[in-house]
C-alpha positions in Angstrom: 1.7 -3.3 -25.5 -0.9 -3.7 -28.4 -4.1 -1.7 -27.8 -6.8 -3.8 -26.3 -9.9 -2.8 -24.6 -12.8 -3.9 -22.3 -15.9 -2.9 -23.9 -18.4 -4.7 -22.2 -19.1 -5.9 -18.4 -21.9 -7.8 -16.5 -22.5 -9.2 -13.4 -25.1 -10.7 -11.0 -25.9 -9.5 -7.6 -23.8 -11.2 -5.1 -25.8 -13.1 -2.7 -25.2 -15.7 0.1 -27.5 -18.4 -1.7 -28.9 -17.9 -5.2 -31.0 -21.2 -4.5 -33.3 -20.8 -7.6 -30.4 -20.4 -10.2 -27.9 -23.0 -11.5 -24.5 -22.1 -12.8 -25.9 -21.6 -16.3 -28.5 -19.2 -15.1 -25.9 -17.0 -13.3 -23.6 -17.0 -16.3 -26.8 -16.4 -19.0 -27.6 -13.0 -16.8 -24.1 -11.8 -16.8 -23.1 -12.6 -20.4 -26.4 -11.0 -21.4 -25.6 -7.7 -19.6 -22.2 -7.7 -20.8 -23.3 -7.9 -24.5 -25.9 -5.1 -24.1 -23.2 -3.1 -22.2 -21.1 -3.4 -25.3 -23.9 -2.9 -27.7 -23.2 -6.2 -29.2 -24.9 -9.9 -30.0 -23.4 -13.1 -29.3 -22.6 -13.3 -33.0 -20.0 -10.6 -32.6 -18.0 -12.6 -30.2 -15.4 -14.4 -31.9 -14.3 -16.9 -28.9 -15.1 -17.7 -25.4 -13.2 -18.2 -22.2 -15.1 -19.9 -19.4 -13.3 -19.8 -15.9 -14.7 -22.3 -13.1 -13.4 -25.0 -10.6 -14.6 -28.5 -10.6 -14.3 -28.7 -6.5 -16.2 -25.4 -6.0 -18.8 -26.7 -8.7 -18.9 -30.0 -7.3 -18.7 -32.0 -10.7 -15.9 -32.8 -13.0 -15.3 -30.6 -16.3 -17.3 -27.9 -14.6 -16.7 -25.7 -17.9 -19.2 -28.0 -19.5 -22.1 -26.7 -17.3 -21.8 -23.2 -18.7 -20.8 -23.4 -22.2 -24.1 -23.0 -23.8 -25.0 -20.2 -21.5 -21.6 -18.3 -22.4 -22.5 -18.4 -26.0 -20.0 -20.9 -27.1 -22.0 -22.7 -29.7 -20.1 -22.9 -33.1 -17.2 -20.8 -31.5 -13.9 -21.6 -30.2 -14.2 -22.1 -26.5 -11.5 -22.8 -23.9 -11.5 -23.0 -20.0 -9.2 -21.8 -17.1 -9.6 -23.1 -13.5 -8.9 -20.5 -11.1 -9.7 -16.9 -10.4 -11.2 -14.9 -13.1 -8.5 -12.3 -13.6 -6.3 -15.2 -15.0 -9.1 -16.4 -17.4 -9.2 -12.7 -18.5 -5.6 -12.9 -19.1 -5.9 -15.9 -21.2 -8.7 -14.2 -23.1 -6.5 -11.1 -23.6 -3.7 -13.2 -25.2 -6.0 -14.6 -27.8 -6.9 -11.0 -28.8 -3.3 -9.8 -28.9 -2.5 -13.1 -31.1 -4.4 -11.4 -33.8 -6.4 -14.5 -34.4 -9.7 -13.1 -32.6 -11.1 -9.5 -32.5 -13.2 -10.3 -29.5 -13.2 -12.6 -26.6 -15.9 -13.1 -24.0 -14.7 -14.3 -20.5 -16.9 -15.5 -17.9 -16.3 -16.6 -14.4 -18.8 -18.0 -12.0 -19.1 -19.5 -8.4 -21.6 -20.9 -5.9 -19.9 -21.1 -2.4 -23.3 -21.9 -1.2 -23.1 -25.3 -2.6 -19.6 -26.1 -1.3 -17.8 -26.7 1.9 -14.8 -24.4 1.5 -12.7 -25.8 4.5 -12.8 -29.4 2.6 -12.0 -27.8 -0.7 -9.0 -25.7 0.3 -7.9 -28.4 2.6 -7.3 -30.5 -0.6 -5.1 -27.9 -1.9 -2.5 -28.7 0.6 0.1 -31.6 -0.1 -1.5 -34.8 0.4 1.5 -36.4 2.4 3.0 -33.5 4.5 0.3 -30.8 5.2 -3.3 -32.1 4.3 -3.7 -34.4 7.4 -2.9 -31.4 9.5 -6.6 -30.3 8.7 -5.3 -26.8 7.4 -7.4 -24.8 5.1 -7.3 -21.4 3.4 -8.6 -19.6 6.6 -5.9 -21.1 8.9 -3.2 -20.6 6.4 -4.3 -17.0 6.2 -4.4 -16.6 9.8 -0.8 -17.8 9.8 0.3 -15.1 7.2 -1.8 -12.5 8.9 0.1 -13.3 12.1 3.7 -13.2 10.2 2.4 -9.8 8.5 1.4 -8.2 11.7 4.4 -9.1 13.7 6.9 -7.9 11.0 5.1 -4.5 10.6 3.7 -4.0 14.0 0.1 -3.9 12.6 -2.7 -4.6 15.3 -5.9 -6.5 15.2 -7.4 -3.1 15.8 -6.0 -1.6 12.7 -6.8 -4.5 10.4 -10.5 -4.4 11.8 -10.7 -0.9 10.2 -10.6 -2.4 6.8 -13.9 -4.4 7.4 -15.5 -1.1 8.6 -14.5 0.9 5.7 -15.4 -2.0 3.1 -18.7 -2.9 4.5 -19.3 0.8 4.8 -18.6 1.3 1.0 -20.9 -1.7 0.1 -23.9 0.5 1.3 -23.4 2.5 -1.9 -23.3 -0.8 -4.2 -26.5 -2.5 -4.9 -24.9 -5.6 -6.0 -22.9 -6.3 -2.8 -24.0 -9.0 -0.2 -23.2 -7.3 3.0 -23.7 -3.7 3.3 -23.2 -2.9 7.0 -22.4 0.1 9.3 -20.1 -1.7 11.9 -17.5 -0.5 14.2 -13.9 -1.8 15.0 -15.3 -3.2 18.3 -18.0 -5.0 16.4 -15.1 -6.7 14.3 -13.0 -7.4 17.4 -16.1 -8.8 19.3 -17.2 -10.9 16.5 -16.4 -14.9 16.7 -12.8 -15.7 16.4 -12.4 -18.1 13.5 -8.4 -18.7 13.5 -6.5 -16.5 15.5 -6.1 -13.5 14.8 -9.0 -13.3 12.4 -12.3 -12.7 13.8 -15.6 -13.6 11.6 -15.8 -10.0 10.3 -12.2 -10.0 9.3 -13.2 -12.7 6.8 -15.2 -12.7 3.5 -18.4 -14.4 3.5 -19.6 -17.3 1.6 -21.2 -16.1 -1.6 -22.7 -17.0 -5.1 -22.2 -14.6 -8.4 -20.9 -14.6 -11.7 -19.3 -11.8 -13.9 -18.5 -11.5 -17.6 -16.3 -9.1 -19.5 -15.8 -8.5 -23.4 -12.2 -8.0 -24.5 -11.6 -6.4 -28.0 -8.8 -5.4 -30.2 -8.6 -1.4 -30.8 -10.7 -1.6 -34.2 -13.5 -3.9 -32.8 -13.3 -1.8 -29.6 -14.1 1.4 -31.5 -16.6 -0.2 -33.8 -19.0 -1.4 -31.0 -18.6 0.9 -28.1 -17.9 4.6 -27.3 -16.7 3.9 -23.8 -13.8 1.6 -24.2 -11.6 1.0 -21.0 -8.0 0.3 -22.3 -5.9 -2.4 -21.0 -2.4 -0.6 -20.1 -0.6 -3.4 -18.3 -1.0 -7.0 -17.2 1.0 -9.7 -15.5 0.8 -12.6 -13.0 3.5 -14.2 -10.9 3.6 -17.6 -8.8 5.3 -18.2 -5.6 6.4 -21.3 -4.1 3.6 -23.9 -3.5 4.8 -25.0 0.0 4.1 -22.3 2.7 7.4 -23.0 4.5 9.3 -22.3 1.2 8.0 -18.6 1.3 8.2 -15.5 3.6 4.6 -15.3 4.5 4.8 -11.9 5.8 5.6 -10.7 2.3 4.0 -11.1 -1.0 7.0 -11.3 -3.4 5.1 -12.8 -6.4 2.5 -9.9 -6.2 5.5 -7.3 -6.0 6.9 -8.9 -9.3 3.7 -9.1 -11.1 2.8 -5.6 -10.1 6.1 -4.2 -11.2 5.7 -5.8 -14.5 2.4 -4.5 -15.1 3.5 -1.2 -14.3 6.3 -1.1 -16.4 3.9 -2.2 -19.3 1.8 0.6 -18.6 4.5 3.0 -18.3 4.0 4.0 -14.6 6.9 5.2 -12.8 5.3 6.5 -9.5 2.3 4.3 -8.6 1.3 6.2 -5.4 0.8 9.4 -7.5 -0.7 7.7 -10.8 -3.1 5.1 -9.7 -6.3 7.0 -8.7 -8.5 3.9 -7.6 -7.8 0.3 -6.6 -10.0 -2.9 -6.4 -7.9 -5.6 -4.5 -8.6 -9.3 -3.6 -9.4 -8.5 0.3 -10.5 -12.1 1.1 -9.4 -11.2 4.7 -8.9 -7.7 6.2 -5.2 -7.9 6.6 -4.8 -8.8 2.8 -5.9 -5.2 1.9 -3.1 -3.7 3.7 -0.6 -6.4 2.7 -1.4 -6.3 -0.8 -1.3 -2.4 -1.1 2.2 -2.3 0.3 3.4 -5.2 -2.0 2.3 -3.1 -4.8 4.0 -0.1 -4.0 0.9 1.9 -3.5 2.0 2.9 -0.1 5.3 2.2 2.0 6.0 -1.1 3.5 4.4 -1.3 6.9 2.7 2.0 6.5 -0.8 0.7 5.2 -2.5 0.9 8.7 -1.3 4.5 9.4 -2.8 5.5 6.1 -6.0 3.9 6.6 -6.5 5.3 10.0 -5.9 8.7 8.2 -8.6 7.7 5.6 -6.1 7.8 2.7 -8.0 4.6 1.4 -11.6 6.1 1.7 -13.7 6.9 -1.3 -12.8 10.6 -0.7 -9.3 9.9 0.0 -6.1 10.2 -2.0 -6.1 6.5 -3.1 -9.7 5.0 -2.7 -9.4 1.2 -2.2 -12.2 -1.3 -2.6 -15.0 1.6 -3.2 -17.3 -1.2 -4.1 -17.1 -3.0 -0.7 -14.5 -5.5 -1.9 -14.6 -9.2 -1.2 -15.3 -8.6 2.4 -18.8 -7.6 1.4 -19.3 -10.5 -1.1 -16.9 -13.1 -2.3 -18.0 -15.5 -5.1 -14.7 -17.3 -5.1 -13.8 -17.7 -8.9 -15.6 -14.7 -10.2 -14.1 -12.4 -7.4 -11.1 -11.2 -9.4 -13.1 -10.5 -12.6 -15.7 -8.6 -10.6 -12.6 -6.4 -9.6 -11.6 -5.7 -13.2 -15.4 -4.9 -13.9 -15.6 -2.4 -10.9 -12.5 -0.7 -12.3 -14.1 -0.2 -15.6 -17.2 1.1 -14.0 -15.0 3.7 -12.0 -13.3 4.6 -15.2 -16.4 5.2 -17.2 -17.9 7.2 -14.3 -20.6 4.6 -13.8 -20.3 3.6 -10.3 -23.1 5.7 -8.8 -23.0 6.6 -5.2 -19.4 5.0 -4.9 -17.9 6.8 -7.7 -14.3 8.1 -7.3 -14.5 11.5 -9.2 -12.0 12.2 -11.7 -10.5 8.6 -11.9 -8.6 7.9 -15.1 -6.3 5.1 -14.2 -7.0 2.1 -12.0 -5.5 -1.2 -10.9 -7.2 -4.6 -10.2 -5.9 -7.6 -8.6 -6.8 -11.3 -8.5 -5.3 -14.3 -6.5 -5.1 -18.0 -7.0 -3.6 -20.5 -4.3 -3.1 -20.7 -0.6 -2.4 -17.6 1.4 -1.8 -15.4 -2.1 0.7 -17.8 -3.8 -0.3 -16.4 -7.3 -1.4 -12.9 -8.2 -2.7 -11.2 -11.4 -2.6 -7.6 -11.8 -4.5 -5.4 -14.4 -3.6 -1.8 -14.9 -6.5 -0.1 -16.7 -7.0 3.3 -18.1 -9.7 5.8 -19.5 -7.2 6.7 -22.1 -5.2 4.8 -24.8 
């Protein structure tokens, strides 16, 4: 892979309701933070990628609402609909093409202005599935049941993911839900869709993130702390839930293996030092870890109990608090990338993983983890 790096990151605080801020306000804040972080001005950006979703924004051509705030005036601008990791992938390809030296990628979402059950129900096939009333939560509840049945993982064990991640969020001033909770608190919270309790689920959130990707020459020109992109891949599984083995994440495994190969990683369990994963639900953190080869299949819960994934453990996972502590849907994956950048720079403050030199970030599109995008980032070229 040609050398390319992330040289600037910016994000808003994740909140339940940014009632005083429009989409453009959030993007403006994140973009200017990223530019300041990279020691650049908007004139140094060659092209723009905005990441948004018409359904979540409640308007058609949602990208148009944030073009100016993203600095797209008199620049080449394009849009991606879906998770921010996929928008960043597109931005990376533009840099690697040689046509652009720098690309600014933004992703935003205001869940507070949406009704997620209606939006995610619309993702189902209109003839066979939609009339059943399915949505993302019920689909993921089915997946959780399948995963737990196959691996023997219990509700008590997946609840520990919530305890860990909400606890981690106490050290992250940008998180929405920093909390001290117990496994009993999770199991006694409202049952949303069996086996998922309220505290097994990520909250409704508003937020935005921006990153700047640059080729080698531009990266070294503007910034003395580039984080190098070592490997990237994405893969999509079948659309219909019944055409997949929901207890496994085959597309994630395929994407991860391709990213590892690109990065020259042979033993991810020993080489990856920090991970930021798309934990929209508690079971997903364990399921994704196993699919990514970061622990043996079915052994995630056992390692979790032994604090293997804690900030001070062998492989810290979601030290920022993850999505369980704040989930602005479209921006969520891009925030995972930004969090890994902070870790590799040593700028994560109280949730810093000491000595981290190689990390992985993951984003998800589609129902029950249909598509996955995996980024391997390194401190060194």
